C-alpha positions as CSV (number, residue, x, y, z in Angstrom):
1,X,8.5,14.4,19.1
2,X,6.1,15.5,21.3
3,X,4.2,13.7,23.6
4,X,1.3,14.2,21.7
5,X,3.0,13.0,18.3
6,X,4.4,10.0,20.7
7,X,1.0,9.0,21.7
8,X,-0.5,9.3,18.0
9,X,1.7,6.7,16.9
10,X,-0.1,4.3,19.6
11,X,-3.2,4.6,18.1
12,X,-2.0,4.0,14.7
13,X,0.5,2.7,12.2
14,X,2.9,4.5,10.1
15,X,0.4,7.6,9.9
16,X,-3.1,5.6,9.0
17,X,-5.2,4.3,11.6
18,X,-8.0,1.4,12.2
19,X,-10.1,2.7,15.2
20,X,-12.9,1.1,16.4
21,X,-15.4,3.1,18.5
22,X,-17.6,1.1,21.1
23,X,-18.7,4.0,23.1
24,X,-22.3,2.9,21.8
25,X,-23.7,1.7,25.0
26,X,-24.6,5.3,26.1
27,X,-25.9,6.1,22.9
28,X,-27.8,2.4,22.1
29,X,-27.7,0.7,25.2
30,X,-26.0,-3.0,25.4
31,X,-26.3,-3.8,22.2
32,X,-25.2,-6.6,20.1
33,X,-21.7,-6.9,20.2
34,X,-21.3,-5.1,23.1
35,X,-22.6,-7.7,25.9
36,X,-19.3,-9.4,25.6
37,X,-16.8,-6.5,25.0
38,X,-14.2,-7.8,26.1
39,X,-14.8,-10.9,23.2
40,X,-15.2,-8.1,20.6
41,X,-12.3,-5.8,21.9
42,X,-10.3,-8.8,21.7
43,X,-11.6,-10.0,18.0
44,X,-11.3,-6.4,16.4
45,X,-7.3,-5.8,18.1
46,X,-6.3,-9.2,16.7
47,X,-7.8,-8.7,13.6
48,X,-5.8,-5.4,12.7
49,X,-7.1,-2.3,14.5
50,X,-4.8,0.1,16.1
51,X,-6.8,1.2,18.7
52,X,-10.2,0.7,20.3
53,X,-12.1,3.7,21.9
54,X,-14.8,3.8,24.7
55,X,-15.9,5.8,27.5
56,X,-14.1,5.6,30.5
57,X,-15.9,3.6,32.9
58,X,-15.6,0.1,30.4
59,X,-11.8,0.9,31.0
60,X,-11.1,-1.8,33.1
61,X,-12.8,-4.4,30.6
62,X,-10.4,-2.8,28.1
63,X,-6.7,-3.6,28.5
64,X,-7.0,-7.0,29.6
65,X,-7.9,-7.8,26.2
66,X,-7.2,-5.0,23.6
67,X,-3.8,-7.4,22.7
68,X,-1.0,-4.1,23.3
69,X,-3.1,-2.0,21.2
70,X,-4.3,2.3,21.5
71,X,-6.5,3.1,23.8
72,X,-8.8,6.3,23.2
73,X,-11.7,8.0,26.0
74,X,-14.2,9.2,24.7
75,X,-15.5,12.3,26.5
76,X,-19.2,13.6,25.7
77,X,-22.1,11.5,24.5
78,X,-26.1,10.9,24.4
79,X,-28.5,8.7,23.9
80,X,-31.5,7.7,21.2
81,X,-34.3,7.5,24.1
82,X,-33.5,11.3,25.1
83,X,-35.0,14.4,23.7
84,X,-32.3,15.2,21.1
85,X,-29.3,12.6,20.2
86,X,-26.9,15.2,18.8
87,X,-26.7,17.7,22.3
88,X,-23.7,15.9,23.7
89,X,-23.0,16.5,27.1
90,X,-19.4,16.3,28.8
91,X,-18.8,12.8,30.4
92,X,-15.5,13.1,31.5
93,X,-11.8,14.9,31.6
94,X,-8.7,14.5,29.9
95,X,-7.3,13.9,33.2
96,X,-9.9,11.1,34.2
97,X,-8.8,9.5,30.8
98,X,-5.2,9.5,31.1
99,X,-6.2,7.7,34.3
100,X,-7.9,5.5,33.1
101,X,-5.1,4.6,30.8
102,X,-5.6,6.3,27.6
103,X,-3.6,7.1,24.4
104,X,-6.0,9.7,23.3
105,X,-9.2,11.8,23.7
106,X,-12.0,12.0,21.4
107,X,-15.2,14.3,21.3
108,X,-18.0,14.5,19.3
109,X,-19.0,17.9,17.7
110,X,-22.4,18.4,15.6
111,X,-21.6,21.1,13.2
112,X,-24.8,22.7,12.0
113,X,-26.8,21.5,14.7
114,X,-28.5,24.1,17.4
115,X,-25.8,22.6,20.0
116,X,-23.0,23.4,17.8
117,X,-21.7,26.6,19.9
118,X,-21.6,24.6,23.1
119,X,-19.9,21.6,21.7
120,X,-17.5,24.0,19.8
121,X,-16.1,25.9,22.8
122,X,-16.1,22.7,24.9
123,X,-13.8,21.5,22.1
124,X,-11.7,24.1,22.2
125,X,-11.0,23.9,25.8
126,X,-10.6,20.4,25.7
127,X,-8.0,20.8,22.9
128,X,-6.2,23.4,25.2
129,X,-6.4,21.1,28.2
130,X,-5.1,18.1,26.1
131,X,-2.2,19.8,25.1
132,X,-0.9,20.2,28.2
133,X,-0.7,16.9,29.1
134,X,0.5,16.1,25.8
135,X,-3.0,13.9,24.9
136,X,-4.0,13.5,21.3
137,X,-7.2,14.6,20.3
138,X,-9.7,13.1,18.2
139,X,-12.9,14.9,17.0
140,X,-15.4,13.7,15.7
141,X,-16.6,16.2,13.2
142,X,-19.6,16.0,11.9
143,X,-22.4,17.7,9.7
144,X,-25.5,17.3,11.1
145,X,-28.2,19.6,12.1
146,X,-31.2,21.5,10.4
147,X,-30.9,22.5,6.8
148,X,-27.3,20.3,6.7
149,X,-27.0,17.5,4.3
150,X,-24.4,14.8,5.9
151,X,-23.3,14.2,3.3
152,X,-22.7,17.4,1.2
153,X,-18.7,17.3,0.7
154,X,-18.7,21.3,1.3
155,X,-20.4,20.5,5.0
156,X,-17.7,18.1,5.4
157,X,-15.1,20.2,4.2
158,X,-16.3,22.7,6.6
159,X,-16.2,20.5,9.8
160,X,-12.8,19.1,10.0
161,X,-11.4,22.3,8.9
162,X,-13.3,23.8,11.9
163,X,-11.4,20.9,14.0
164,X,-8.2,21.7,12.8
165,X,-9.0,25.2,13.9
166,X,-10.3,24.7,17.6
167,X,-6.7,22.2,18.2
168,X,-8.3,18.6,16.7
169,X,-4.6,16.3,15.6
170,X,-6.9,13.6,14.2
171,X,-10.1,14.4,12.5
172,X,-13.2,11.8,12.1
173,X,-16.4,12.8,10.0
174,X,-19.1,11.1,7.4
175,X,-18.4,10.2,4.6
176,X,-19.5,12.2,1.2
177,X,-20.3,9.1,-0.9
178,X,-17.3,9.0,-3.4
179,X,-13.7,9.1,-3.7
180,X,-13.9,12.0,-6.2
181,X,-15.9,14.5,-3.6
182,X,-14.1,13.3,-0.6
183,X,-11.0,15.0,-2.2
184,X,-12.5,18.3,-1.3
185,X,-12.8,17.0,2.5
186,X,-9.6,15.8,2.9
187,X,-7.9,18.9,1.1
188,X,-9.8,21.3,3.8
189,X,-7.3,20.0,6.5
190,X,-3.7,19.3,6.7
191,X,-4.6,17.0,10.0
192,X,-5.3,13.2,9.3
193,X,-9.0,12.5,8.2
194,X,-10.6,9.5,9.3
195,X,-13.9,8.1,7.9
196,X,-16.8,6.9,9.7
197,X,-18.7,3.8,9.2
198,X,-22.2,4.6,9.7
199,X,-24.7,2.0,9.9
200,X,-23.8,-1.6,8.6
201,X,-23.8,-2.6,5.2
202,X,-22.3,-5.8,3.2
203,X,-18.8,-6.2,3.7
204,X,-18.6,-5.5,0.2
205,X,-20.2,-2.1,0.4
206,X,-17.7,-1.3,4.1
207,X,-14.7,-2.3,2.1
208,X,-15.1,-0.2,-0.8
209,X,-16.2,2.9,0.9
210,X,-12.7,2.4,2.6
211,X,-10.9,1.8,-0.6
212,X,-12.6,5.2,-1.8
213,X,-12.0,7.3,0.9
214,X,-8.0,6.0,1.2
215,X,-7.7,6.2,-2.7
216,X,-8.8,10.1,-1.9
217,X,-6.5,11.2,0.4
218,X,-7.9,9.9,4.0
219,X,-5.6,8.1,6.8
220,X,-7.9,5.6,7.7
221,X,-11.3,4.8,9.4
222,X,-12.8,5.3,12.5
223,X,-16.1,2.5,12.1
224,X,-18.2,1.1,15.2
225,X,-20.8,-0.6,14.2
226,X,-19.9,-1.6,10.9
227,X,-16.9,-3.8,12.7
228,X,-18.0,-4.8,16.0
229,X,-21.6,-6.1,15.1
230,X,-20.1,-8.0,12.4
231,X,-20.8,-12.0,12.7
232,X,-17.4,-12.0,12.6
233,X,-15.8,-8.7,14.2
234,X,-11.6,-10.0,13.7
235,X,-12.5,-11.1,9.5
236,X,-13.8,-7.6,8.9
237,X,-11.4,-5.6,11.4
238,X,-8.6,-7.8,9.0
239,X,-10.2,-6.7,5.9
240,X,-10.3,-3.2,6.6
241,X,-7.1,-3.3,7.9
242,X,-5.8,-4.7,5.1
243,X,-6.8,-1.5,2.4
244,X,-5.8,0.9,5.1
245,X,-2.6,-0.4,6.2
246,X,-1.3,-2.4,3.1
247,X,-3.4,-0.7,0.2
248,X,-5.3,-3.6,-1.0
249,X,-8.5,-3.6,-3.6
250,X,-11.5,-4.4,-2.0
251,X,-11.8,-7.8,-3.6
252,X,-8.1,-8.7,-2.4
253,X,-8.9,-7.7,1.3
254,X,-12.3,-9.7,1.1
255,X,-10.3,-12.4,0.4
256,X,-7.4,-12.2,2.0
257,X,-9.7,-12.1,5.3
258,X,-11.8,-14.9,4.4
259,X,-14.7,-13.4,3.9
260,X,-17.3,-13.9,1.1
261,X,-17.5,-11.6,-2.1
262,X,-20.8,-10.7,-2.1
263,X,-22.5,-10.5,-5.4
């Protein structure tokens, strides 16, 4: 087993992944769920998250609270108040992530945006650097840009294939809206695909989306706001993990997590 494979096991369970990204402090500021990030990290990892993800500067607040789970350091960012949110800029290196105690690194690329060329070459460089250290790379490959529909399965399929071609080990992308169309996305790459959560919906909508993705062949989720901004982050993490790891139906997962079933 390579170092990369060994470290992938630290951020997942049996090839399935429940990752909770909390790098939104750069993008959005200290929003609900991130002010007391220590308590949120403790809650979601107790609930069943395999790993949490932050920028490198938050690492000292992560390690004492992650209950032995995995840690991913994100290496680019932008803000909602800057000139272009799609213009993600480098925020660290693989070596810095290792020094911060990371088991893996992640990088965001907006396929179809004006910034795709720079991000493409940066991701290629990053995967080469990570391979030297045996560190897995989670590529957040989104279909975003002029004339690009973010839930178009063909565009999403192109994005995930691009990530594999550039050397990513695990690929995150948006959900196409239903399991049938998402099969096309999963089939576009031999790498495991996890879905983003996007803006928060109801508990049922969140868990049914996860169920649809898993039925289409996804390997799990990388869900941020849907989890860390929940009134009960431990409970929603438990419900999502119930689908991903225990193959529960949406209703079974919600019930087992003690969440009310919306009409």
